[in-house]
C-alpha positions in Angstrom: 7.0 -2.6 -59.2 8.4 -6.1 -58.3 6.0 -8.9 -58.0 7.0 -11.2 -55.1 4.8 -14.3 -54.5 6.9 -16.0 -52.1 6.0 -13.9 -49.2 2.4 -14.6 -49.8 2.9 -18.3 -50.0 4.8 -18.2 -46.6 1.8 -16.1 -45.0 -0.7 -18.6 -46.3 1.3 -21.6 -45.1 1.5 -20.1 -41.5 -2.3 -19.5 -41.6 -3.0 -23.0 -42.6 -0.8 -24.4 -39.9 -2.4 -22.0 -37.4 -5.9 -23.2 -38.4 -4.9 -26.8 -38.2 -3.7 -26.4 -34.8 -6.8 -24.6 -33.7 -9.0 -27.5 -35.1 -6.8 -30.3 -33.5 -6.8 -28.3 -30.1 -10.7 -28.1 -30.1 -11.3 -31.5 -31.3 -8.8 -33.1 -28.7 -10.5 -30.9 -26.0 -14.1 -32.1 -27.1 -12.9 -35.8 -27.1 -11.6 -35.3 -23.6 -14.4 -33.4 -22.2 -17.1 -36.0 -23.5 -14.7 -39.1 -22.9 -15.6 -40.3 -26.4 -12.6 -42.6 -26.8 -13.2 -44.2 -23.2 -16.6 -44.8 -24.2 -15.7 -46.4 -27.4 -13.1 -48.6 -25.6 -14.9 -49.5 -22.4 -18.6 -49.7 -23.0 -18.5 -53.1 -25.0 -16.8 -54.7 -21.9 -19.9 -53.6 -19.7 -22.4 -55.2 -22.1 -23.2 -58.7 -23.3 -20.4 -58.7 -25.9 -17.9 -59.4 -23.0 -19.6 -62.8 -22.5 -18.9 -63.7 -26.2 -15.4 -62.3 -26.2 -14.3 -64.1 -23.0 -16.3 -67.3 -23.0 -17.8 -67.8 -26.4 -21.4 -67.5 -25.2 -23.8 -64.5 -25.5 -24.5 -62.9 -22.0 -22.6 -61.4 -19.1 -19.1 -62.7 -18.2 -20.3 -63.8 -14.9 -23.3 -65.8 -16.2 -21.6 -67.4 -19.0 -18.1 -68.6 -17.2 -19.7 -71.9 -16.5 -20.3 -72.4 -20.3 -16.4 -71.8 -21.2 -14.9 -75.0 -22.6 -12.2 -75.0 -19.7 -15.1 -75.5 -17.1 -16.0 -78.9 -18.6 -14.8 -81.9 -16.8 -12.6 -83.6 -19.2 -12.3 -87.3 -19.3 -12.3 -90.2 -21.8 -13.3 -93.6 -22.2 -13.7 -96.1 -24.7 -17.4 -96.5 -24.2 -17.9 -92.7 -25.0 -19.4 -91.5 -21.9 -21.3 -88.0 -22.3 -19.7 -85.1 -20.7 -22.1 -83.1 -18.6 
């Protein structure tokens, strides 16, 4: 009787590929149904982090817009007037 192992290896590789595809399909459907990636990418923009990212001050973007450095009046003098 001839012992041929190459057929067994082929069958095992096909089974591993099929299992991998099933797992990838299952995980991608769960991510899409529960909107996991959207939650990770959009939720920080709805919280107080957005104020720090956009304006450099903790708080919502609307409240901290006046604290952004571009909102300051810029002028200079030799006497050193304080910017308000």
